[in-house]
C-alpha positions as CSV (number, residue, x, y, z in Angstrom):
1,X,80.2,47.5,146.0
2,X,81.8,44.5,147.7
3,X,85.1,44.7,149.4
4,X,88.1,43.5,147.3
5,X,91.2,42.1,148.7
6,X,94.4,44.1,148.0
7,X,96.3,43.3,144.8
8,X,99.7,41.6,145.0
9,X,102.5,43.1,143.0
10,X,102.4,40.2,140.5
11,X,98.7,40.7,139.9
12,X,99.2,44.4,139.6
13,X,102.0,43.8,137.0
14,X,99.6,41.7,134.9
15,X,96.9,44.3,135.2
16,X,99.4,47.0,134.1
17,X,100.2,45.0,131.0
18,X,96.4,44.5,130.3
19,X,95.9,48.3,130.9
20,X,98.6,49.2,128.4
21,X,96.9,46.9,125.9
22,X,93.6,48.6,126.6
23,X,92.0,45.4,128.0
24,X,91.0,46.4,131.5
25,X,87.6,47.1,132.9
26,X,86.9,50.3,135.0
27,X,86.8,48.2,138.1
28,X,90.3,46.7,137.4
29,X,91.6,50.2,136.7
30,X,90.2,51.4,140.0
31,X,92.0,48.5,141.8
32,X,95.3,49.6,140.0
33,X,94.8,53.2,141.2
34,X,94.2,52.0,144.7
35,X,97.3,49.6,144.6
36,X,99.7,52.5,143.6
37,X,98.1,54.9,146.1
38,X,98.3,52.4,149.0
39,X,101.9,51.2,148.2
40,X,104.5,53.4,149.8
41,X,107.1,54.9,147.4
42,X,110.2,52.8,146.9
43,X,108.6,49.5,148.0
44,X,107.8,48.2,144.5
45,X,110.1,46.9,141.8
46,X,111.7,49.4,139.5
47,X,109.3,48.5,136.6
48,X,106.3,49.1,138.8
49,X,107.8,52.3,140.3
50,X,108.2,53.6,136.8
51,X,104.4,53.2,136.2
52,X,103.5,55.0,139.5
53,X,103.4,58.6,138.0
54,X,101.1,57.5,135.2
55,X,98.6,55.8,137.4
56,X,98.7,58.7,139.9
57,X,97.9,61.0,137.0
58,X,95.0,58.8,135.9
59,X,93.7,58.6,139.4
60,X,93.9,62.5,139.6
61,X,91.8,62.7,136.5
62,X,89.0,60.8,138.1
63,X,89.0,63.2,141.1
64,X,88.3,66.2,138.8
65,X,84.8,67.0,138.1
66,X,84.0,66.8,134.4
67,X,82.9,70.1,132.7
68,X,79.4,70.1,131.5
69,X,79.2,69.7,127.7
70,X,78.3,72.8,125.8
71,X,75.6,72.1,123.3
72,X,75.9,73.2,119.7
73,X,73.4,76.0,120.3
74,X,75.3,77.1,123.3
75,X,78.4,77.5,121.2
76,X,76.4,79.0,118.4
77,X,75.0,81.6,120.8
78,X,78.5,82.9,121.8
79,X,79.8,82.8,118.2
80,X,76.7,84.6,117.0
81,X,77.0,87.3,119.6
82,X,80.7,87.8,118.8
83,X,80.0,88.0,115.0
84,X,77.1,90.5,115.6
85,X,79.3,92.7,117.7
86,X,82.1,92.6,115.2
87,X,79.7,93.5,112.4
88,X,78.2,96.3,114.4
89,X,81.7,97.8,115.2
90,X,82.8,97.4,111.6
91,X,79.6,99.0,110.2
92,X,79.7,101.9,112.7
93,X,83.4,102.7,111.9
94,X,82.6,102.5,108.2
95,X,79.7,104.8,108.5
96,X,81.6,107.2,110.8
97,X,84.5,107.4,108.4
98,X,82.2,108.0,105.4
99,X,80.3,110.7,107.4
100,X,83.6,112.4,108.3
101,X,84.8,112.3,104.7
102,X,81.6,113.8,103.3
103,X,80.9,116.3,106.1
104,X,84.4,117.6,106.5
105,X,85.2,120.1,103.8
106,X,88.9,119.4,104.3
107,X,88.3,115.8,103.1
108,X,85.9,116.8,100.4
109,X,88.3,119.2,98.7
110,X,91.1,116.6,98.5
111,X,88.8,113.7,97.4
112,X,90.7,111.6,94.8
113,X,94.0,113.2,95.6
114,X,97.3,111.5,96.3
115,X,100.8,112.3,97.4
116,X,104.1,110.7,96.5
117,X,106.4,110.0,99.5
118,X,109.6,108.2,99.1
119,X,108.6,106.9,95.7
120,X,105.3,105.5,96.9
121,X,101.8,106.7,95.9
122,X,99.7,107.4,99.0
123,X,95.9,107.9,98.6
124,X,94.9,107.5,102.3
125,X,93.0,110.7,103.1
126,X,94.2,110.7,106.7
127,X,97.8,110.8,105.6
128,X,97.1,113.4,103.0
129,X,95.2,115.6,105.4
130,X,98.0,115.4,107.9
131,X,100.5,116.3,105.2
132,X,98.4,119.3,104.0
133,X,98.0,120.5,107.6
134,X,101.7,120.2,108.2
135,X,102.4,122.2,105.0
136,X,99.9,124.9,106.1
137,X,101.7,125.3,109.5
138,X,105.0,125.6,107.7
139,X,103.6,128.2,105.3
140,X,102.2,130.2,108.2
141,X,105.5,130.2,110.1
142,X,107.4,131.2,106.9
143,X,104.9,134.0,106.4
144,X,105.5,135.2,110.0
145,X,109.3,135.2,109.5
146,X,109.0,137.0,106.2
147,X,106.8,139.7,107.8
148,X,109.4,140.3,110.6
149,X,112.2,140.4,108.0
150,X,110.2,143.0,106.0
151,X,109.7,145.2,109.0
152,X,113.5,145.1,109.7
153,X,114.3,145.8,106.1
154,X,111.8,148.8,106.0
155,X,113.6,150.3,109.0
156,X,117.0,149.8,107.6
157,X,116.1,150.5,104.0
158,X,116.2,154.3,104.4
159,X,119.5,154.1,106.2
160,X,121.0,151.9,103.5
161,X,119.6,154.2,100.7
162,X,121.0,157.3,102.4
163,X,124.4,155.7,103.0
164,X,124.6,154.5,99.4
165,X,123.7,158.0,98.1
166,X,126.2,159.7,100.3
167,X,129.0,157.3,99.7
168,X,130.3,159.5,96.8
169,X,130.4,162.7,98.9
170,X,134.1,163.6,99.3
171,X,133.8,165.6,102.5
172,X,133.2,163.2,105.4
173,X,131.8,165.9,107.7
174,X,129.3,167.0,105.1
175,X,128.3,163.4,104.4
176,X,127.7,162.8,108.1
177,X,125.7,166.0,108.5
178,X,123.5,165.2,105.5
179,X,123.1,161.6,106.7
180,X,121.9,162.7,110.1
181,X,119.4,165.3,108.6
182,X,118.0,162.8,106.0
183,X,117.6,160.0,108.5
184,X,116.0,162.2,111.2
185,X,113.7,163.6,108.5
186,X,112.7,160.1,107.2
187,X,112.0,158.8,110.8
188,X,109.8,161.9,111.5
189,X,107.8,161.2,108.4
190,X,107.0,157.6,109.5
């Protein structure tokens, strides 16, 4: 490449106009980049200083290494691998869900069932199973509470029965004595 003499500002201005019209050669563009790079900031006219950032940007693009072009088959390879992976995951989850549904007796007994919640029909087996399990836990806890209440009622039932039977006895001393004997006797029998 032969040595070129530096551009004057007037020549550079005419090359800028040609550049903006798309009529410059790569060699002329290189000389424009060099002109703006070698001219200190603030030494050019305001019109030329306004063009400085654009030509510095273009000069910076040339310094960057271009990325190698990816061929069609290279792109296809990545897309193909991504599609195959997605299909594999979808198929595995479908098979696993079906296997769970048929192997799990809790799913099988509710097959085709639905629930109505807030006016909406829900047939998702995961939601239904969760609701059924929650209902079972509630029933178990109610059964436990009822069993405790029954034990308490059994203990107090004899006392309540004796007090009710003796409520019509006019002599309080006699009623108290009978109550003590009957309750002591009923507790000894238990």
